[in-house]
N, C-alpha and C positions, 0 to 999 in steps of 0.2 A: 502426286503425278495429274497434269493436266488430263483432262477426259483425250482431249485429241490424239496427244502421246499414246494414250494407252489405248487409243482404238487404232492407232498405226502400228503398234509393236502384237496386240491380240491380230491385227491382219496379217501381216508378216509372219505368225504361228502357224495361222493357215496354208497361206501359200509353202510355206516352209512342208505342211503336214502332207500337202495336197501333190508337191514336185514330189515326198516320198511315194505315195499310193501311184503317180508314174513310176517310177524307178522298179519298185518292188514287185508292183501288181504288172504292168505292160512291159516291162523292162525296156524302157525307152528314158534319154533324158527328154526331161518336161521341155516343153519347147517355149518360146516366146510366149507373152501371156496374150497376146491378141490372136497368133495364129489360130485362122480355122481349121480344128481339129478333124471333123468329118470331112473336107474339102480334100486336107491332106492326104486322106487316108490312114490317120494313124488309132482313128477311132473309128470302128464298124459297130454292128449291131451286136456280136456278141462281147467285143471291149464295151463296150456302154452298157453293158449288164453287170457286168465284171464292175467297172466303176461306179455306176449306183450301189450296188452290193458293201465293193470295199468302202466307201464313203460313207454310209448308213453305218458300219460298224465301227470306222475310225472317229467319226466325230458322234456316234451315237443318238444318231435323227431318225428321223421317217422322212423321205424323200416319196411323196402321195404323187399315185398313177394323177389324180386330177393335175397336180402342180408342176408338173413334170412337160417339158417343153423341150425339141431337141434343138432350138437355140439357147439354151440354157446350158447346153454339154458343145455347141461350137467351139467357145476360146477359154482358158484357162482362168480369163476376168469373169466369164461368167457363170461357172462351175464356181468358184470363191462367192460368188455373189448371192447362188443358190445353196450355196451349203450353210453361209452365213443365214439366210433367211430362214434354212431349215433348223440351224440353232438357235434363232430365235422362238421363234415357233413354239421349240423343246421347252422352252427355260418358260413362256407364256403356259403351257400346259403343265406343267408342272406347279407355276406359281397359282394355278386355278385348282388342280387338285388339292393343294395341301390349304387352298381358302374353303373348298368347298365339301361337304361331303354328302350323301344319299340318308335319307329318313328311313331307318328300317320298317320294310313293311309297306310302306309309301309309295317309293323309286321317286318324293321329292325332293331336293337339295337343300341344304342348311346351312347356312354359314357355319363356321368351324369359329371365327374370331368373329364373335358379335358386338366387340368392343368399333367392328368399320358398320356395322347393321346402320342405316339412319331410321 
């Protein structure tokens, strides 16, 4: 399957899951992807916190305070982009943790895959 189609399918899957979060958590039908969720009053401070917790749990990601900007929560499109970025960062952290370990007693990193070392 071409990578472009794969990306489109995974984005669609992400859209569906985020729509489910809105239905299950907020009890509302998801608005159009570009609707301003904050200006419309759909998201307030409490629902934003609930939404962030739900996204972290459903997608097994961490949305750090440093990466959190209110504009990232303004539309479904931006929430999807923020979630995709968090997923990418989680995959990167997982890949790093599988290639590097800490040398016992020294606190220094050691590459687990010596064939990759130069």
